mmCIF file of the C-alpha atoms, coordinates in Angstrom:
data_MODEL
# 
_entry.id   MODEL 
# 
loop_
_atom_site.group_PDB 
_atom_site.id 
_atom_site.type_symbol 
_atom_site.label_atom_id 
_atom_site.label_alt_id 
_atom_site.label_comp_id 
_atom_site.label_asym_id 
_atom_site.label_entity_id 
_atom_site.label_seq_id 
_atom_site.pdbx_PDB_ins_code 
_atom_site.Cartn_x 
_atom_site.Cartn_y 
_atom_site.Cartn_z 
_atom_site.occupancy 
_atom_site.B_iso_or_equiv 
_atom_site.pdbx_formal_charge 
_atom_site.auth_seq_id 
_atom_site.auth_comp_id 
_atom_site.auth_asym_id 
_atom_site.auth_atom_id 
_atom_site.pdbx_PDB_model_num 
ATOM 1  C CA . MET A 1 1  ? -1.262  191.466 -24.548 1.00 0.00 ? 1  MET A CA 1 
ATOM 2  C CA . ARG A 1 2  ? -4.792  190.226 -23.506 1.00 0.00 ? 2  ARG A CA 1 
ATOM 3  C CA . ARG A 1 3  ? -5.870  193.824 -22.678 1.00 0.00 ? 3  ARG A CA 1 
ATOM 4  C CA . LEU A 1 4  ? -4.721  195.068 -25.986 1.00 0.00 ? 4  LEU A CA 1 
ATOM 5  C CA . LEU A 1 5  ? -6.633  192.351 -27.683 1.00 0.00 ? 5  LEU A CA 1 
ATOM 6  C CA . ILE A 1 6  ? -9.955  193.082 -25.655 1.00 0.00 ? 6  ILE A CA 1 
ATOM 7  C CA . ARG A 1 7  ? -9.729  196.562 -26.489 1.00 0.00 ? 7  ARG A CA 1 
ATOM 8  C CA . LYS A 1 8  ? -9.436  196.188 -30.051 1.00 0.00 ? 8  LYS A CA 1 
ATOM 9  C CA . LYS A 1 9  ? -12.023 193.894 -30.303 1.00 0.00 ? 9  LYS A CA 1 
ATOM 10 C CA . TRP A 1 10 ? -14.065 196.260 -28.183 1.00 0.00 ? 10 TRP A CA 1 
ATOM 11 C CA . LYS A 1 11 ? -13.232 199.013 -30.736 1.00 0.00 ? 11 LYS A CA 1 
ATOM 12 C CA . ILE A 1 12 ? -14.228 196.935 -33.682 1.00 0.00 ? 12 ILE A CA 1 
ATOM 13 C CA . LEU A 1 13 ? -17.549 195.808 -31.915 1.00 0.00 ? 13 LEU A CA 1 
ATOM 14 C CA . LYS A 1 14 ? -18.322 199.627 -31.246 1.00 0.00 ? 14 LYS A CA 1 
ATOM 15 C CA . VAL A 1 15 ? -17.878 200.352 -35.062 1.00 0.00 ? 15 VAL A CA 1 
ATOM 16 C CA . LEU A 1 16 ? -19.932 197.406 -36.212 1.00 0.00 ? 16 LEU A CA 1 
ATOM 17 C CA . LEU A 1 17 ? -22.891 198.452 -33.783 1.00 0.00 ? 17 LEU A CA 1 
ATOM 18 C CA . THR A 1 18 ? -22.581 202.038 -34.930 1.00 0.00 ? 18 THR A CA 1 
ATOM 19 C CA . ILE A 1 19 ? -22.739 200.720 -38.671 1.00 0.00 ? 19 ILE A CA 1 
ATOM 20 C CA . ILE A 1 20 ? -25.810 198.512 -37.997 1.00 0.00 ? 20 ILE A CA 1 
ATOM 21 C CA . LEU A 1 21 ? -27.592 201.299 -36.186 1.00 0.00 ? 21 LEU A CA 1 
ATOM 22 C CA . MET A 1 22 ? -27.048 203.525 -39.328 1.00 0.00 ? 22 MET A CA 1 
ATOM 23 C CA . ALA A 1 23 ? -28.257 201.179 -41.486 1.00 0.00 ? 23 ALA A CA 1 
ATOM 24 C CA . TRP A 1 24 ? -31.338 200.581 -39.231 1.00 0.00 ? 24 TRP A CA 1 
ATOM 25 C CA . ALA A 1 25 ? -32.098 204.275 -39.155 1.00 0.00 ? 25 ALA A CA 1 
ATOM 26 C CA . THR A 1 26 ? -31.772 204.867 -42.798 1.00 0.00 ? 26 THR A CA 1 
ATOM 27 C CA . MET A 1 27 ? -34.109 201.830 -43.474 1.00 0.00 ? 27 MET A CA 1 
ATOM 28 C CA . ALA A 1 28 ? -36.759 203.228 -40.918 1.00 0.00 ? 28 ALA A CA 1 
ATOM 29 C CA . ILE A 1 29 ? -36.361 206.712 -42.486 1.00 0.00 ? 29 ILE A CA 1 
ATOM 30 C CA . LEU A 1 30 ? -37.029 205.316 -45.886 1.00 0.00 ? 30 LEU A CA 1 
ATOM 31 C CA . ASN A 1 31 ? -40.032 203.013 -44.621 1.00 0.00 ? 31 ASN A CA 1 
ATOM 32 C CA . ILE A 1 32 ? -41.493 206.092 -42.818 1.00 0.00 ? 32 ILE A CA 1 
ATOM 33 C CA . HIS A 1 33 ? -41.408 208.318 -45.933 1.00 0.00 ? 33 HIS A CA 1 
ATOM 34 C CA . ARG A 1 34 ? -43.256 205.561 -47.956 1.00 0.00 ? 34 ARG A CA 1 
ATOM 35 C CA . PHE A 1 35 ? -46.093 204.861 -45.722 1.00 0.00 ? 35 PHE A CA 1 
ATOM 36 C CA . PHE A 1 36 ? -46.590 207.995 -43.334 1.00 0.00 ? 36 PHE A CA 1 
ATOM 37 C CA . LYS A 1 37 ? -46.182 211.613 -43.895 1.00 0.00 ? 37 LYS A CA 1 
ATOM 38 C CA . GLY A 1 38 ? -46.380 214.350 -41.134 1.00 0.00 ? 38 GLY A CA 1 
ATOM 39 C CA . THR A 1 39 ? -45.174 214.043 -37.434 1.00 0.00 ? 39 THR A CA 1 
ATOM 40 C CA . LEU A 1 40 ? -43.378 210.654 -37.896 1.00 0.00 ? 40 LEU A CA 1 
ATOM 41 C CA . GLU A 1 41 ? -40.994 212.305 -40.332 1.00 0.00 ? 41 GLU A CA 1 
ATOM 42 C CA . ILE A 1 42 ? -39.883 214.412 -37.358 1.00 0.00 ? 42 ILE A CA 1 
ATOM 43 C CA . TYR A 1 43 ? -39.191 211.420 -35.117 1.00 0.00 ? 43 TYR A CA 1 
ATOM 44 C CA . SER A 1 44 ? -37.403 209.445 -37.978 1.00 0.00 ? 44 SER A CA 1 
ATOM 45 C CA . LEU A 1 45 ? -34.974 212.733 -38.322 1.00 0.00 ? 45 LEU A CA 1 
ATOM 46 C CA . LEU A 1 46 ? -34.346 212.982 -34.594 1.00 0.00 ? 46 LEU A CA 1 
ATOM 47 C CA . LEU A 1 47 ? -33.410 209.309 -34.504 1.00 0.00 ? 47 LEU A CA 1 
ATOM 48 C CA . PHE A 1 48 ? -31.062 209.550 -37.601 1.00 0.00 ? 48 PHE A CA 1 
ATOM 49 C CA . LEU A 1 49 ? -29.392 212.695 -35.745 1.00 0.00 ? 49 LEU A CA 1 
ATOM 50 C CA . VAL A 1 50 ? -28.899 210.735 -32.651 1.00 0.00 ? 50 VAL A CA 1 
ATOM 51 C CA . VAL A 1 51 ? -27.387 207.650 -34.557 1.00 0.00 ? 51 VAL A CA 1 
ATOM 52 C CA . THR A 1 52 ? -25.055 210.098 -36.500 1.00 0.00 ? 52 THR A CA 1 
ATOM 53 C CA . ASN A 1 53 ? -24.163 211.779 -33.210 1.00 0.00 ? 53 ASN A CA 1 
ATOM 54 C CA . MET A 1 54 ? -23.250 208.419 -31.775 1.00 0.00 ? 54 MET A CA 1 
ATOM 55 C CA . THR A 1 55 ? -21.170 207.285 -34.757 1.00 0.00 ? 55 THR A CA 1 
ATOM 56 C CA . VAL A 1 56 ? -19.158 210.571 -34.718 1.00 0.00 ? 56 VAL A CA 1 
ATOM 57 C CA . SER A 1 57 ? -18.398 210.372 -31.045 1.00 0.00 ? 57 SER A CA 1 
ATOM 58 C CA . VAL A 1 58 ? -17.149 206.931 -31.340 1.00 0.00 ? 58 VAL A CA 1 
ATOM 59 C CA . TYR A 1 59 ? -14.898 207.407 -34.341 1.00 0.00 ? 59 TYR A CA 1 
ATOM 60 C CA . PHE A 1 60 ? -13.807 210.800 -32.472 1.00 0.00 ? 60 PHE A CA 1 
ATOM 61 C CA . ASP A 1 61 ? -13.019 208.734 -29.309 1.00 0.00 ? 61 ASP A CA 1 
ATOM 62 C CA . ALA A 1 62 ? -11.063 206.170 -31.549 1.00 0.00 ? 62 ALA A CA 1 
ATOM 63 C CA . ILE A 1 63 ? -9.058  208.732 -32.981 1.00 0.00 ? 63 ILE A CA 1 
ATOM 64 C CA . THR A 1 64 ? -8.240  210.810 -29.994 1.00 0.00 ? 64 THR A CA 1 
ATOM 65 C CA . LYS A 1 65 ? -7.825  208.191 -27.459 1.00 0.00 ? 65 LYS A CA 1 
ATOM 66 C CA . LYS A 1 66 ? -4.233  206.918 -28.736 1.00 0.00 ? 66 LYS A CA 1 
ATOM 67 C CA . LYS A 1 67 ? -2.111  205.215 -26.491 1.00 0.00 ? 67 LYS A CA 1 
ATOM 68 C CA . LYS A 1 68 ? -0.662  207.552 -23.701 1.00 0.00 ? 68 LYS A CA 1 
ATOM 69 C CA . ARG A 1 69 ? 2.451   206.457 -22.613 1.00 0.00 ? 69 ARG A CA 1 
ATOM 70 C CA . LYS A 1 70 ? 4.035   207.782 -19.305 1.00 0.00 ? 70 LYS A CA 1 
ATOM 71 C CA . ARG A 1 71 ? 7.450   209.199 -19.896 1.00 0.00 ? 71 ARG A CA 1 
ATOM 72 C CA . LYS A 1 72 ? 10.104  208.229 -17.095 1.00 0.00 ? 72 LYS A CA 1 
ATOM 73 C CA . LYS A 1 73 ? 12.071  211.068 -15.806 1.00 0.00 ? 73 LYS A CA 1 
# 
């Protein structure tokens, strides 16, 4: 029971962290577009792509890694 609770909490934490990272990346992009124009935009776009990739991988893992029960023969 404890292992299941820990796993659920870990998944929730991962999702929350990814949401926070997404929000931070979007804010960074908005700020960079306001103040700077040129090379920093490329860095902001790269950061945004990295964060989106992380979120997609986390959600994909959550969907694919369901309980694998061993069948007794």
